[in-house]
C-alpha positions as CSV (number, residue, x, y, z in Angstrom):
1,X,-52.2,1.9,59.9
2,X,-54.6,-0.3,57.8
3,X,-55.7,1.3,54.5
4,X,-59.4,1.6,55.6
5,X,-58.4,3.3,58.9
6,X,-56.0,5.6,57.1
7,X,-58.8,6.5,54.6
8,X,-61.2,7.3,57.5
9,X,-58.5,9.5,59.2
10,X,-57.8,11.5,56.1
11,X,-61.4,12.0,55.2
12,X,-62.1,13.3,58.7
13,X,-59.1,15.6,58.4
14,X,-60.3,17.0,55.1
15,X,-63.8,17.4,56.5
16,X,-62.6,19.2,59.6
17,X,-60.4,21.6,57.4
18,X,-63.4,22.3,55.2
19,X,-65.7,23.1,58.2
20,X,-63.1,25.3,59.8
21,X,-62.7,27.3,56.6
22,X,-66.5,27.5,56.2
23,X,-66.8,28.9,59.7
24,X,-64.5,31.8,58.5
25,X,-66.8,32.4,55.5
26,X,-64.6,30.6,52.9
27,X,-66.1,27.6,51.2
28,X,-63.5,25.3,49.8
29,X,-63.8,22.1,47.8
30,X,-62.7,18.8,49.1
31,X,-60.3,18.4,46.2
32,X,-58.6,21.7,47.0
33,X,-58.3,20.7,50.7
34,X,-56.8,17.3,49.7
35,X,-54.3,19.1,47.5
36,X,-53.4,21.5,50.4
37,X,-52.9,18.5,52.7
38,X,-50.5,17.1,50.2
39,X,-48.7,20.5,50.0
40,X,-48.4,20.9,53.8
41,X,-47.2,17.4,54.4
42,X,-44.6,17.6,51.6
43,X,-43.0,20.8,52.9
44,X,-40.1,19.6,55.1
45,X,-40.3,22.8,57.1
46,X,-43.6,21.6,58.6
47,X,-41.9,18.5,60.1
48,X,-44.3,15.7,59.1
49,X,-42.9,12.2,58.9
50,X,-44.4,10.3,56.0
51,X,-43.5,6.9,57.4
52,X,-45.1,7.1,60.8
53,X,-48.7,7.0,61.9
54,X,-50.4,10.4,62.6
55,X,-50.9,11.0,66.3
56,X,-53.5,13.5,67.7
57,X,-51.0,16.4,67.8
58,X,-50.0,15.8,64.2
59,X,-53.6,16.0,63.1
60,X,-54.2,19.2,65.0
61,X,-51.0,20.7,63.5
62,X,-52.0,19.6,60.0
63,X,-55.5,21.1,60.3
64,X,-54.2,24.4,61.7
65,X,-51.5,24.8,58.9
66,X,-53.9,23.9,56.1
67,X,-56.7,26.2,57.3
68,X,-54.1,29.0,57.7
69,X,-52.9,28.6,54.2
70,X,-56.4,28.2,52.7
71,X,-57.6,31.4,54.3
72,X,-54.6,33.5,53.2
73,X,-56.2,35.9,50.7
74,X,-52.9,37.5,49.6
75,X,-51.0,34.4,48.6
76,X,-50.0,33.8,44.9
77,X,-49.0,30.3,45.8
78,X,-52.6,29.5,47.0
79,X,-54.1,31.1,43.9
80,X,-51.9,28.9,41.7
81,X,-52.9,25.8,43.5
82,X,-56.6,26.8,43.3
83,X,-56.0,27.4,39.5
84,X,-54.4,24.0,39.1
85,X,-57.2,22.2,40.9
86,X,-59.9,24.1,39.0
87,X,-58.2,23.4,35.6
88,X,-57.8,19.7,36.5
89,X,-61.4,19.4,37.6
90,X,-62.8,21.1,34.5
91,X,-60.4,20.4,31.6
92,X,-60.1,17.2,29.7
93,X,-58.7,16.2,26.4
94,X,-60.7,16.8,23.2
95,X,-61.3,13.1,22.7
96,X,-62.4,12.5,26.3
97,X,-64.7,15.5,26.3
98,X,-66.5,14.5,23.1
99,X,-66.8,10.9,24.2
100,X,-68.4,12.1,27.6
101,X,-70.6,14.6,25.7
102,X,-72.0,11.9,23.5
103,X,-72.5,9.6,26.4
104,X,-74.5,12.3,28.2
105,X,-76.7,13.0,25.1
106,X,-77.4,9.3,24.8
107,X,-78.4,9.0,28.4
108,X,-80.8,12.0,28.1
109,X,-82.4,10.2,25.1
110,X,-82.7,6.8,26.8
111,X,-86.1,7.3,28.3
112,X,-87.6,8.5,25.0
113,X,-86.0,5.5,23.2
114,X,-87.4,3.1,25.8
115,X,-91.0,4.6,25.4
116,X,-90.8,3.8,21.7
117,X,-88.9,0.4,21.7
118,X,-91.0,-1.0,24.6
119,X,-94.3,0.2,23.0
120,X,-97.0,-2.4,22.2
121,X,-99.3,-0.1,20.2
122,X,-102.2,-1.8,18.4
123,X,-105.1,0.6,18.1
124,X,-105.0,3.5,15.6
125,X,-104.8,6.2,18.3
126,X,-101.9,4.3,20.0
127,X,-100.0,4.1,16.6
128,X,-100.6,7.8,16.0
129,X,-99.2,8.6,19.4
130,X,-96.2,6.3,18.9
131,X,-95.5,8.0,15.5
132,X,-95.5,11.4,17.2
133,X,-93.0,10.1,19.8
134,X,-90.8,9.0,16.9
135,X,-90.9,12.5,15.5
136,X,-90.1,14.0,19.0
137,X,-87.2,11.5,19.2
138,X,-85.9,12.6,15.8
139,X,-85.9,16.3,16.8
140,X,-84.3,15.7,20.2
141,X,-81.5,13.6,18.8
142,X,-80.8,16.1,16.0
143,X,-80.9,19.1,18.3
144,X,-82.6,21.0,15.4
145,X,-85.6,22.7,17.0
146,X,-88.0,22.1,19.8
147,X,-90.5,19.2,19.6
148,X,-93.1,21.5,21.0
149,X,-92.9,24.0,18.1
150,X,-95.8,23.2,15.7
151,X,-94.0,24.4,12.5
152,X,-90.8,22.5,13.3
153,X,-92.8,19.3,14.2
154,X,-94.8,19.6,10.9
155,X,-91.6,19.9,8.9
156,X,-90.0,17.0,10.7
157,X,-93.1,14.9,10.4
158,X,-93.3,15.5,6.6
159,X,-89.6,14.5,6.2
160,X,-90.1,11.4,8.3
161,X,-93.2,10.3,6.3
162,X,-91.3,10.6,3.1
163,X,-89.0,7.8,4.3
164,X,-91.0,6.1,7.0
165,X,-94.8,6.3,6.6
166,X,-96.9,5.6,9.6
167,X,-98.1,2.5,7.9
168,X,-94.7,0.9,8.5
169,X,-95.0,1.2,12.3
170,X,-96.5,-2.4,12.3
171,X,-93.3,-3.9,10.8
172,X,-91.2,-1.7,13.1
173,X,-92.9,-3.1,16.2
174,X,-92.0,-6.7,15.2
175,X,-88.3,-6.0,15.3
176,X,-86.0,-6.8,18.2
177,X,-85.2,-4.0,20.6
178,X,-81.7,-3.7,19.3
179,X,-83.0,-3.4,15.7
180,X,-85.5,-0.8,16.7
181,X,-82.9,1.3,18.3
182,X,-80.7,1.0,15.2
183,X,-83.5,1.9,12.8
184,X,-84.5,4.9,15.0
185,X,-80.9,6.3,14.8
186,X,-80.8,5.8,11.1
187,X,-84.2,7.4,10.6
188,X,-83.2,10.4,12.7
189,X,-80.0,10.9,10.6
190,X,-81.9,10.6,7.3
191,X,-84.6,13.1,8.4
192,X,-81.9,15.5,9.7
193,X,-80.1,15.3,6.4
194,X,-83.4,16.0,4.5
195,X,-84.1,19.0,6.7
196,X,-80.5,20.4,6.2
197,X,-80.8,19.9,2.4
198,X,-84.2,21.6,2.4
199,X,-82.8,24.5,4.4
200,X,-79.9,24.9,2.0
201,X,-82.4,24.8,-0.9
202,X,-84.6,27.5,0.7
203,X,-87.5,25.1,1.1
204,X,-87.4,24.3,4.8
205,X,-85.1,24.1,7.7
206,X,-87.4,25.8,10.2
207,X,-85.6,26.7,13.4
208,X,-82.2,25.7,12.0
209,X,-79.5,28.4,12.3
210,X,-76.4,28.7,10.2
211,X,-74.2,26.9,12.8
212,X,-71.1,26.9,10.7
213,X,-71.3,30.7,10.3
214,X,-71.9,31.2,14.0
215,X,-68.9,29.2,14.8
216,X,-66.7,31.0,12.2
217,X,-67.7,34.2,13.9
218,X,-67.1,32.9,17.5
219,X,-63.6,31.4,16.9
220,X,-61.7,34.7,16.0
221,X,-63.3,36.4,19.0
222,X,-62.2,33.7,21.4
223,X,-58.7,33.4,20.0
224,X,-58.2,37.1,20.0
225,X,-59.2,37.3,23.6
226,X,-56.8,34.4,24.6
227,X,-54.0,36.1,22.6
228,X,-54.7,39.3,24.5
229,X,-54.6,37.5,27.8
230,X,-51.5,35.7,26.8
231,X,-49.8,39.0,26.0
232,X,-50.7,40.4,29.4
233,X,-49.5,37.3,31.3
234,X,-46.2,37.1,29.3
235,X,-45.5,40.8,29.8
236,X,-46.1,40.3,33.5
237,X,-43.8,37.3,33.6
238,X,-41.1,39.1,31.8
239,X,-41.2,42.0,34.2
240,X,-41.2,39.8,37.3
241,X,-38.3,37.8,35.9
242,X,-36.3,41.0,35.2
243,X,-36.8,42.2,38.8
244,X,-35.8,38.8,40.2
245,X,-32.6,38.8,38.1
246,X,-31.9,42.3,39.5
247,X,-32.4,40.9,43.1
248,X,-30.1,37.9,42.3
249,X,-27.3,40.4,41.4
250,X,-28.1,42.6,44.4
251,X,-28.8,40.5,47.5
252,X,-29.6,43.6,49.7
253,X,-32.8,44.0,47.8
254,X,-34.2,40.7,48.9
255,X,-34.8,41.8,52.5
256,X,-37.2,44.6,51.5
257,X,-38.7,42.9,48.5
258,X,-39.7,39.5,49.9
259,X,-38.5,37.8,46.7
260,X,-40.3,34.5,47.5
261,X,-43.7,36.3,47.1
262,X,-42.5,37.6,43.7
263,X,-41.4,34.1,42.7
264,X,-44.7,32.8,43.7
265,X,-46.4,35.5,41.6
266,X,-44.1,34.5,38.7
267,X,-45.2,30.8,39.1
268,X,-48.9,32.0,39.2
269,X,-48.6,33.9,35.9
270,X,-46.5,31.3,34.2
271,X,-49.1,28.6,35.2
272,X,-51.9,30.8,33.8
273,X,-49.9,31.3,30.6
274,X,-49.5,27.5,30.2
275,X,-53.2,26.8,30.7
276,X,-54.1,29.5,28.1
277,X,-51.7,27.9,25.6
278,X,-53.4,24.5,26.2
279,X,-56.8,26.0,25.6
280,X,-55.6,28.0,22.6
281,X,-54.1,24.9,21.1
282,X,-57.5,23.2,21.4
283,X,-59.4,26.2,19.9
284,X,-57.0,26.1,16.9
285,X,-57.8,22.4,16.5
286,X,-61.5,23.3,16.6
287,X,-60.9,25.9,13.9
288,X,-59.1,23.4,11.7
289,X,-61.8,20.8,12.1
290,X,-64.6,23.4,11.3
291,X,-62.7,24.6,8.2
292,X,-62.5,21.0,6.9
293,X,-66.1,20.2,7.8
294,X,-67.4,23.4,6.1
295,X,-65.8,22.3,2.8
296,X,-67.2,18.7,3.2
297,X,-70.7,20.2,3.9
298,X,-70.6,22.3,0.8
299,X,-69.4,19.4,-1.3
300,X,-72.1,17.1,0.0
301,X,-74.9,19.6,-0.5
302,X,-73.7,20.2,-4.1
303,X,-73.6,16.5,-4.7
304,X,-77.2,16.1,-3.5
305,X,-78.3,19.0,-5.7
306,X,-76.8,17.4,-8.8
307,X,-78.6,14.1,-7.9
308,X,-82.0,15.5,-7.4
309,X,-81.8,18.2,-10.1
310,X,-85.0,18.2,-12.1
311,X,-85.9,14.6,-11.0
312,X,-89.3,13.6,-9.6
313,X,-87.9,10.3,-8.1
314,X,-84.5,9.5,-6.8
315,X,-83.2,6.1,-5.7
316,X,-82.8,5.9,-1.9
317,X,-79.5,4.1,-2.3
318,X,-78.1,7.3,-3.8
319,X,-79.4,9.9,-1.4
320,X,-79.8,8.2,2.0
321,X,-76.0,7.8,2.5
322,X,-75.5,11.5,1.8
323,X,-78.4,12.5,4.1
324,X,-76.8,10.4,6.9
325,X,-73.4,11.9,6.1
326,X,-74.9,15.4,6.3
327,X,-76.4,14.6,9.7
328,X,-73.1,13.3,11.0
329,X,-71.4,16.4,9.8
330,X,-73.9,18.6,11.5
331,X,-73.5,16.7,14.7
332,X,-69.7,17.4,14.4
333,X,-70.5,21.1,14.1
334,X,-72.5,20.9,17.2
335,X,-69.7,19.0,19.0
336,X,-67.2,21.7,18.1
337,X,-69.5,24.5,19.1
338,X,-70.1,22.9,22.6
339,X,-66.4,22.3,23.0
340,X,-65.6,25.9,22.0
341,X,-68.2,27.2,24.5
342,X,-66.7,25.1,27.3
343,X,-63.1,26.2,26.5
344,X,-64.3,29.9,26.4
345,X,-66.0,29.5,29.8
346,X,-62.8,27.8,31.2
347,X,-60.7,30.8,30.0
348,X,-63.1,33.3,31.7
349,X,-62.9,31.4,35.0
350,X,-59.1,31.1,35.1
351,X,-58.9,34.9,35.4
352,X,-60.2,34.9,39.0
353,X,-57.0,33.2,40.1
354,X,-54.9,36.3,39.3
355,X,-56.2,38.7,41.9
356,X,-53.2,39.0,44.1
357,X,-50.9,40.6,41.5
358,X,-52.4,44.1,41.6
359,X,-52.7,43.8,45.5
360,X,-49.1,42.7,46.1
361,X,-47.4,44.5,43.3
362,X,-49.2,47.6,42.1
363,X,-48.0,49.1,38.9
364,X,-46.1,52.0,40.7
365,X,-44.2,49.5,42.8
366,X,-43.3,47.4,39.7
367,X,-42.1,50.4,37.8
368,X,-39.8,51.5,40.7
369,X,-38.4,47.9,41.0
370,X,-37.8,47.8,37.2
371,X,-35.4,50.8,37.4
372,X,-32.1,49.9,35.9
373,X,-33.5,46.4,35.1
374,X,-33.6,44.9,31.6
375,X,-36.9,43.4,30.6
376,X,-36.4,40.5,28.1
377,X,-39.0,38.4,26.3
378,X,-38.7,34.6,26.2
379,X,-37.9,34.9,22.5
380,X,-35.2,37.6,23.0
381,X,-33.5,35.3,25.6
382,X,-33.6,32.4,23.2
383,X,-32.1,34.5,20.3
384,X,-29.5,36.0,22.7
385,X,-27.6,32.8,23.0
386,X,-28.6,31.1,19.7
387,X,-25.0,30.8,18.6
388,X,-23.6,29.5,21.9
389,X,-24.2,25.9,21.0
390,X,-22.9,22.9,23.1
391,X,-19.7,21.3,21.6
392,X,-20.3,17.6,21.7
393,X,-16.5,17.0,21.8
394,X,-16.4,18.5,25.3
395,X,-18.4,15.5,26.5
396,X,-17.6,11.8,26.4
397,X,-20.4,10.3,28.4
398,X,-23.4,12.6,27.8
399,X,-25.6,12.5,24.8
400,X,-26.6,15.8,23.2
401,X,-29.3,16.2,20.5
402,X,-29.6,18.9,17.9
403,X,-32.2,19.9,15.4
404,X,-30.2,19.0,12.3
405,X,-29.3,15.5,13.5
406,X,-32.4,14.4,15.5
407,X,-35.6,13.1,14.0
408,X,-38.7,14.6,15.5
409,X,-36.6,17.1,17.4
410,X,-39.5,19.4,18.1
411,X,-41.6,16.5,19.4
412,X,-39.3,15.6,22.3
413,X,-40.9,15.9,25.7
414,X,-38.7,18.4,27.6
415,X,-38.5,18.2,31.4
416,X,-39.7,21.1,33.5
417,X,-41.9,22.4,30.7
418,X,-38.8,23.6,28.8
419,X,-37.5,25.8,31.6
420,X,-33.8,25.8,32.4
421,X,-33.1,23.4,35.4
422,X,-29.7,24.8,36.1
423,X,-31.0,28.4,36.5
424,X,-33.9,27.2,38.5
425,X,-31.7,25.3,40.9
426,X,-29.0,27.9,41.4
427,X,-31.3,30.9,41.8
428,X,-33.7,29.3,44.2
429,X,-36.5,29.0,41.7
430,X,-36.1,31.5,38.9
431,X,-37.8,30.4,35.7
432,X,-36.0,31.1,32.4
433,X,-36.9,29.4,29.1
434,X,-34.5,26.8,27.8
435,X,-33.3,27.0,24.3
436,X,-33.4,23.6,22.4
437,X,-31.4,24.9,19.5
438,X,-28.1,25.1,21.5
439,X,-28.5,21.4,22.4
440,X,-30.8,19.1,24.4
441,X,-29.2,16.9,27.0
442,X,-30.5,13.3,27.1
443,X,-30.0,12.0,30.6
444,X,-31.6,8.7,31.7
445,X,-34.0,8.8,28.8
446,X,-35.2,12.3,29.8
447,X,-34.6,15.6,27.9
448,X,-33.3,18.9,29.3
449,X,-32.9,22.4,27.7
450,X,-30.9,25.3,29.0
451,X,-30.8,29.0,28.9
452,X,-27.3,29.2,27.7
453,X,-24.2,27.0,27.1
454,X,-22.6,27.7,30.5
455,X,-25.8,26.5,32.2
456,X,-25.9,23.4,30.0
457,X,-22.2,22.5,30.8
458,X,-22.7,23.1,34.6
459,X,-25.8,20.9,34.7
460,X,-24.3,18.2,32.6
461,X,-21.4,17.8,35.1
462,X,-23.8,16.6,37.8
463,X,-27.4,16.3,36.7
464,X,-28.7,14.4,39.7
465,X,-27.5,17.2,42.1
466,X,-29.6,19.8,40.3
467,X,-32.6,17.4,39.9
468,X,-32.6,16.8,43.6
469,X,-32.4,20.6,44.4
470,X,-35.4,21.2,42.1
471,X,-37.3,18.3,43.9
472,X,-36.6,19.9,47.3
473,X,-37.8,23.3,46.1
474,X,-41.0,21.7,44.9
475,X,-41.6,20.3,48.4
476,X,-41.7,23.9,49.7
477,X,-43.8,25.2,46.8
478,X,-46.3,22.4,45.9
479,X,-47.6,24.3,42.9
480,X,-44.3,23.5,41.2
481,X,-45.2,19.8,41.0
482,X,-47.8,20.6,38.3
483,X,-46.2,23.7,36.9
484,X,-42.9,21.9,36.2
485,X,-44.5,18.5,35.7
486,X,-42.7,16.7,38.5
487,X,-45.3,14.1,39.2
488,X,-43.1,11.1,38.3
489,X,-40.2,12.4,40.5
490,X,-42.6,12.2,43.5
491,X,-43.8,8.7,42.8
492,X,-41.0,6.9,44.5
493,X,-41.1,9.4,47.4
494,X,-44.8,9.1,47.8
495,X,-45.9,5.7,46.4
496,X,-49.6,6.0,45.8
497,X,-52.0,5.9,42.8
498,X,-53.8,9.1,43.4
499,X,-57.2,9.7,41.8
500,X,-57.2,11.9,38.8
501,X,-58.2,15.4,39.9
502,X,-60.7,15.6,37.1
503,X,-62.8,12.9,38.7
504,X,-65.7,14.1,40.8
505,X,-64.9,15.5,44.2
506,X,-66.0,12.4,46.0
507,X,-63.4,10.4,44.0
508,X,-60.6,12.9,44.4
509,X,-60.4,12.9,48.2
510,X,-57.1,11.4,49.1
511,X,-57.0,8.4,51.5
512,X,-53.5,8.4,53.1
513,X,-50.8,11.0,53.8
514,X,-48.4,8.6,52.0
515,X,-50.8,8.6,49.0
516,X,-50.4,12.2,48.0
517,X,-49.5,12.2,44.3
518,X,-51.2,12.6,41.0
519,X,-51.6,9.5,38.9
520,X,-50.9,10.8,35.4
521,X,-48.5,13.2,34.0
522,X,-49.8,15.9,31.7
523,X,-48.5,16.3,28.2
524,X,-45.7,18.8,28.0
525,X,-46.6,22.1,26.3
526,X,-43.3,24.0,25.8
527,X,-43.5,27.8,26.0
528,X,-45.0,29.1,22.8
529,X,-42.8,31.0,20.4
530,X,-44.8,34.3,20.1
531,X,-42.1,36.5,18.7
532,X,-40.4,39.4,20.4
533,X,-43.0,41.6,22.0
534,X,-42.5,45.2,23.0
535,X,-43.1,45.9,26.6
536,X,-46.3,47.8,27.2
537,X,-45.6,50.0,30.3
538,X,-48.5,50.2,32.6
539,X,-50.6,47.9,30.4
540,X,-54.1,47.8,31.7
541,X,-56.5,44.8,31.5
542,X,-58.7,45.0,28.4
543,X,-62.4,44.1,28.5
544,X,-62.9,40.4,28.4
545,X,-65.9,39.5,26.3
546,X,-66.4,35.7,26.6
547,X,-68.3,34.0,23.9
548,X,-70.7,31.2,24.7
549,X,-72.8,29.8,22.0
550,X,-76.1,28.9,23.9
551,X,-79.0,26.9,22.6
552,X,-77.2,24.8,20.1
553,X,-78.8,21.5,21.1
554,X,-82.3,22.7,20.7
555,X,-84.7,22.4,23.7
556,X,-88.0,23.9,24.8
557,X,-87.7,27.1,22.8
558,X,-89.6,27.4,19.5
559,X,-86.5,27.9,17.4
560,X,-82.9,26.7,17.9
561,X,-81.0,30.0,18.1
562,X,-77.3,30.2,18.5
563,X,-77.0,33.1,20.9
564,X,-73.6,34.5,21.9
565,X,-73.8,35.1,25.7
566,X,-71.4,37.2,27.9
567,X,-69.8,34.8,30.3
568,X,-68.1,37.3,32.6
569,X,-70.4,36.5,35.4
570,X,-69.7,36.0,39.1
571,X,-68.9,32.4,40.0
572,X,-68.5,30.6,43.3
573,X,-65.0,30.5,44.6
574,X,-63.2,27.2,44.5
């Protein structure tokens, strides 16, 4: 089938599935539908042949299966896929986020910049109007107060006049468009620096809040909440794992328990845990940046005070660079606050993908199943076999790596997010943490960790066998492709450069059944060492205050207030 025809077929399938779900009262995104099409086609039990053209009966079957899965309200697997799609659509790296954030801010200022740089003012009234526009631009770019608040405008105007009197507009208008834009940016930063210095000196700073203090207060609240959610998720994972181990030893339990649902619930809570760790890592980076910038801010303000101390006139060459530096620092504070707000919001929204746990496995059911089971934390499991190290002399061909003999040992990218591949393959999908300290197997330039030495030895005898078993399991549970980071393994099976899910929905619609894979592999985040945790029986969900620092970029309000807003509001379902 030609690519354009295949694209049309798949788009129609996705549209039909979406409409069918909507007719049952469930609105689903095209991205989620595309992911579900991929999941259904990959599952060998559904009998789709990737190498042949779809016929009408194939399309009808595909639509029916996808709709059925998307409407299943008691399916942890679907919840995990929804969580993965939501995270990929809403999370990006710190660098990418800040780059996009700055691009959006520049685009919002573009019309104001054009009004100034294209201006041909000659008359006095026209020049006065143009100067007011420059003041507005300075306020909008700095995000420090509304350009409609008279007190703020007066303060900004006075600061601007001290470095750029209205009389200099004539010279400004003779500059090239590029030079005008450059001078506007520089003037904005200088005025912002002056206002920040005046605020610190108690002589101005109308409408400017203590942003560093607001952020310093918000970060602990957010990290404590994420830590609390991590604790709950990990406790849940440990208990599910203990029950599944009990089932492995007692096959008769599997009939009444439906262990595959419990495994899917385990995958769901493990994926949630991994996403929380990614967010927490970013929040910690924010905290480190803010700590460093706070020291720089204090040092620069002190330097300015020393320069201007008891002086009526100060050389601009001494103070302008510091004013610009102050402005850049404040912009960085604003960046961090926006990023923290986005990460806080993302954390809050992830919780809606955990609803099936209490429905499928109420606390009383879990307690009954835990009878005679041993609940172990990840850290306990790692410590349990810490001394059972691999003996290199037992292997001639395989290469094993150890912390004391390998540079950057803790930076190695471990396969399957650090879970033990042998255990996963031999127990039909049980997730146990690997222990790098007993030895990391290097096989075909990839690195594997194991729960214990016996698992390591067994896997090393025939790695490809277990790798294939895991791949087949992932075909049946498509959420495992992202959870265990198996994207590359499916590249040869499904040769296609899939759009990144974080692109807009219109760019994430897949165009061919043989195209269903994700283009980029995520960075590996191994399970976080959180220490041995005591099991809290019957732990209940704590209140979840989500911190959003609103109003940090200024706007139409009279003062720029950093207001902490509760984010636990209802949101549209994915």
